[in-house]
Residue, then its C-alpha position, 0 to 999 in steps of 0.5 A: x468494745x472489741x476485745x484483742x486476741x490472746x497473745x500467742x506469746x509463750x511468755x504471756x498465758x493472758x492479755x491484762x488490760x492497761x491500768x491507764x487506757x483500759x485497753x489491751x497492752x502490746x505483749x513485752x517480755x516481763x522483767x523479773x527481779x530475783x530477791x536474791x540479786x537484790x539481797x546480794x547488792x545490798x550485801x555487797x553494799x554493806x561490805x563495800x561501806x564497811x571496807x571503805x570504813x576499815x580503810x578510814x579507820x586505818x588511815x586515821x589509826x596510821x596518822x594518829x599513831x604515837x611515836x614510842x621515844x626512849x631518852x637516856x640522859x646522864x647530864x642533867x642529874x649528878x647522881x642518877x642516869x636519867x631515863x624517859x619513856x613515852x608512848x602516847x597514851x599506851x604506857x600506863x603505870x610501866x610497871x613491866x619496864x620497873x620490874x624489867x630495870x630491876x631485873x638489870x641490877x639497877x636501882x630506881x632512886x625515884x620515878x615520876x609516873x605522870x597521867x596518860x599522854x605524858x612521858x614517864x621518868x625514872x632516875x636509876x643507879x647502878x645496884x653495886x655501885x649506886x652511882x649512875x650508869x656511864x659505860x656505854x654497854x650498860x647504857x645500851x642494854x638498858x635502851x634495848x631492854x625498854x624497847x623490846x619490853x615495849x614491843x612485847x606489851x605494845x606490838x604496835x609500837x613495832x610500826x615505828x621502831x627499827x627493833x621490831x622490823x626484820x632486816x632485808x639485806x640489800x639485793x645482790x645483782x644476779x648477772x653479778x653474783x660476785x660483783x657490786x651490789x646495791x648500796x643502802x646508805x643510812x642518812x646520817x648528820x653528824x655535828x661538832x661544837x665546843x661545849x657551853x663550858x669550854x672544857x670539852x666538845x659536844x658530838x651530835x650524831x642523828x642516824x638511823x636506829x638499830x641495836x648495838x649503836x651506842x656501843x658501836x659509836x663509843x668504840x669507833x671514838x675509843x679507836x680514834x683516842x676520844x674519850x667520851x665524858x658523858x652521853x645523852x641518848x634519844x631514840x624516836x621511833x626509827x630515829x637516833x639523836x645522840x649527844x656526846x660530851x667528848x675530850x682528846x687527851x683531856x682537852x676539847x677537840x681541835x680542827x684536825x680532830x673534829x674532821x677525823x671524828x666526823x669522817x669516821x663516824x660518817x663512814x662507819x654509821x653510813x657504810x661500814x655494814x655494806x663494807x662488812x657484808x662484801x668482805x670475802 
């Protein structure tokens, strides 16, 4: 068998027989695979998989994140203000909340600290009078203390609580620095109907939550001579659902007063802050 001449290519120093035919192979440039490139690809694959797993975990976390709920009820118990707090299975025994409420000069007459995943309820009274808390400013203080306490010990609740988000004012049109600017109208629902007992009216307000909301609502009602007999305040994430038993001169609201209450609250809760910012 005639042997082929040695390959003259500088890329090859010798000619080796083909493993299949035993004949010399036509020279081809060798293909080298760097071990580092293999490792780099493997590392990238691991990183990509980890990133995908992280994104999936984040999506699952956001999808299953519980909504913090704070309810203040002055209707169901005749002798105490009922406060309910819920945040999935995150809250535990709420010893920090108990301490915060006592620091507000409040007595906790009884408490129902139930298993994780359920709401915890406190029945509180004013430490000085031993009566339920009726003043709107005090109720708002209780509500914001619980919310701020939740933000401190459970920072993850800031994703849904308005108090945990920084306020971003509407951007003004730069071409008209003193002219009109974008208005962010807050979606607000007002409903007024006669209470079941017939002695007063039931006012239901649903709007975006913000610090001082309860005090502002009661202040608007007082400005038009509407008296708040009792209230139930529900804070569910960034939404407030409040109910008020109200009267006008000791009677349920008549149709003109229903319209006045609706228009006043609708305007104030939707646009008052915008108007206040635009005043010069």
